[in-house]
C-alpha positions in Angstrom: 67.8 -96.9 87.2 64.6 -98.3 88.9 64.4 -100.6 91.9 63.3 -103.8 89.5 66.5 -102.6 87.2 68.9 -102.4 90.3 67.4 -105.9 91.5 67.9 -107.6 88.1 70.6 -105.9 86.4 71.1 -103.7 83.5 69.2 -106.2 81.1 66.0 -106.1 83.7 63.4 -107.2 81.1 65.4 -110.3 80.0 65.8 -111.1 83.4 62.7 -110.8 84.4 61.4 -112.8 81.3 64.0 -115.0 82.1 62.9 -116.1 85.6 59.5 -116.1 84.6 59.8 -118.6 81.7 61.4 -121.1 84.5 58.5 -120.4 86.4 56.0 -121.1 83.8 58.4 -124.5 83.1 57.9 -125.3 86.6 54.3 -125.1 86.1 54.0 -127.2 83.1 56.8 -129.9 83.6 53.7 -132.3 84.4 51.3 -131.3 81.8 50.9 -134.0 79.7 49.4 -132.2 76.7 51.9 -129.6 76.7 54.5 -131.8 76.9 53.6 -134.5 74.1 51.4 -132.2 71.9 53.4 -129.0 71.1 57.1 -129.0 69.1 59.7 -127.1 70.8 59.0 -124.1 68.3 55.4 -124.2 69.3 55.9 -124.5 73.4 57.9 -121.3 72.8 55.0 -119.7 71.5 52.4 -121.5 74.2 54.9 -119.7 76.9 55.3 -116.5 75.5 51.4 -116.3 75.2 51.0 -117.9 79.1 53.9 -115.0 80.0 51.7 -112.1 78.6 48.2 -113.3 80.0 49.4 -115.2 83.4 46.9 -117.7 82.1 48.6 -121.3 82.5 45.2 -122.6 80.9 46.4 -121.8 77.1 49.0 -125.0 77.5 46.0 -127.1 76.5 43.9 -124.6 74.2 46.1 -123.1 72.0 46.8 -124.9 68.4 49.0 -124.7 65.4 47.9 -126.2 61.5 50.3 -127.0 58.8 53.2 -126.5 60.7 52.5 -122.6 61.3 55.3 -122.1 63.7 58.1 -123.6 62.3 57.3 -122.5 58.8 56.4 -119.0 60.0 60.0 -118.6 61.9 61.5 -120.2 58.5 59.8 -117.1 56.9 61.2 -114.3 59.1 64.6 -115.7 58.8 64.2 -115.6 55.2 63.1 -111.8 55.1 65.9 -111.1 57.1 68.8 -112.6 55.2 66.9 -110.8 52.0 66.4 -107.5 53.9 62.5 -107.3 53.2 60.0 -106.2 55.4 57.5 -108.2 57.0 54.1 -107.0 56.4 51.7 -107.7 58.9 48.0 -106.4 59.1 46.3 -106.4 62.8 42.5 -106.1 63.7 43.1 -103.3 66.7 45.6 -100.7 67.7 46.1 -102.8 70.9 46.9 -106.0 68.8 49.8 -103.7 66.8 50.9 -102.2 69.9 51.5 -105.4 71.3 53.9 -106.6 68.6 57.7 -105.6 69.9 60.1 -104.5 67.5 62.9 -105.0 70.3 62.2 -108.5 70.3 64.2 -109.0 67.0 65.9 -105.8 65.6 67.3 -108.0 62.6 63.7 -107.9 60.8 61.9 -104.8 59.6 58.4 -104.5 60.5 55.6 -103.1 58.5 52.5 -103.0 61.0 49.3 -101.9 59.8 46.1 -101.2 61.3 42.9 -99.7 59.4 40.8 -99.5 62.4 41.0 -96.2 63.0 41.1 -95.2 59.9 38.7 -92.1 58.9 36.3 -92.3 56.1 35.8 -96.2 56.7 31.7 -96.6 57.6 30.8 -100.4 57.7 28.8 -101.7 54.7 25.3 -102.7 55.7 25.4 -106.2 57.4 29.2 -106.0 58.3 31.4 -104.5 61.1 33.8 -101.8 61.3 36.3 -104.4 62.0 35.8 -106.9 59.3 35.3 -104.1 56.9 38.8 -102.6 58.3 40.7 -105.9 58.3 39.3 -106.8 54.8 40.3 -103.1 53.2 43.8 -103.7 54.8 44.1 -107.1 53.5 43.2 -106.1 50.2 45.5 -102.9 50.0 48.7 -104.2 51.5 48.6 -108.4 51.0 50.3 -108.9 54.1 52.2 -112.1 54.8 50.4 -112.0 58.6 47.1 -111.2 59.6 46.8 -111.2 63.4 43.5 -111.1 64.9 43.3 -110.4 68.8 39.7 -108.7 69.3 37.0 -109.0 66.7 35.8 -112.6 65.8 34.0 -110.5 62.5 37.6 -109.8 61.5 38.6 -113.3 61.8 36.1 -114.7 60.0 36.2 -111.9 57.3 39.8 -112.2 56.6 39.4 -116.0 56.3 36.4 -115.3 53.3 38.5 -112.5 51.6 41.5 -114.4 51.3 39.9 -117.5 50.1 38.4 -115.3 47.5 41.6 -113.5 46.6 43.2 -116.7 46.5 41.0 -117.6 43.6 41.5 -114.3 41.8 45.0 -113.1 42.0 46.6 -116.7 44.0 47.2 -114.8 47.5 47.2 -116.4 50.6 48.8 -115.0 54.0 51.7 -117.0 55.2 50.0 -117.1 58.6 47.0 -116.2 60.6 47.1 -115.9 64.3 43.4 -115.9 65.1 42.9 -115.2 68.9 39.5 -113.1 69.2 37.9 -112.9 72.5 33.9 -112.7 73.7 31.1 -114.9 74.1 29.5 -113.9 70.6 31.2 -115.7 67.9 35.2 -116.2 69.2 34.9 -119.8 69.8 33.3 -120.4 66.6 35.1 -118.3 64.5 38.5 -119.9 66.4 37.1 -123.8 65.6 36.5 -122.6 61.8 39.8 -121.2 61.3 41.3 -124.8 63.1 39.1 -127.0 60.6 40.3 -124.7 57.7 43.1 -126.3 56.4 43.4 -123.9 53.6 45.9 -121.8 55.9 48.7 -121.8 58.1 47.2 -120.5 61.4 48.2 -120.2 65.4 44.7 -119.8 67.4 43.1 -121.3 70.3 39.8 -122.8 71.5 37.3 -121.7 73.6 36.2 -117.8 74.4 39.3 -116.5 75.8 41.9 -114.8 73.4 42.5 -110.6 73.3 45.1 -108.9 71.8 48.0 -109.5 74.1 47.5 -113.3 73.3 47.8 -112.5 69.9 50.3 -110.2 69.7 52.6 -112.3 72.3 52.3 -115.3 69.8 53.8 -113.1 67.2 56.4 -112.0 69.6 57.5 -115.4 70.1 57.9 -116.3 66.6 60.2 -113.2 66.2 62.5 -114.1 69.3 62.8 -117.8 68.0 63.9 -116.1 64.6 67.0 -114.7 66.3 
């Protein structure tokens, strides 16, 4: 047993997580936006993202549309009861790797990422990330789409899903959009926020990344226990 485990006990990870959340709660106790703007389920997501990133500013930049947190938790619980897998498509291996199968062992997670698949050169005028996410969505028709890196993947996913809804009546139950960067990240997330067609979780601005997006999903899994 390592030193941390000796200090915190056998369930060291849960002890550390609990202590971290206590610290986050203390930092947020006077944050008006956090306390007044989010439901309890949404607060759980925000705090998990802050825990994963050590960035308290997420308490004022994360957005939820169309009851996305509560409805996604309900979806996960329904999948558990029906013993159905939860199909997820991610835009990067880092995003997929950040989603924990141990948070809620009752759910069967079908995690997919096509970004490193062979024989997939991007079409002219698009990026590999956008091409890959579109391919994955078309083949899998996932319940949840998670974008943690590429703004073009988020934009491409929204465009494709809009078209698929018209042709085969498909749309994802949730899009988590938290791409990072100075080119297109803020704009793609603003477009997700304004697009009332989707249930979405995202954040405003240039910050984001795979750890942010994956931790939002982990929060939903934890709240579904």
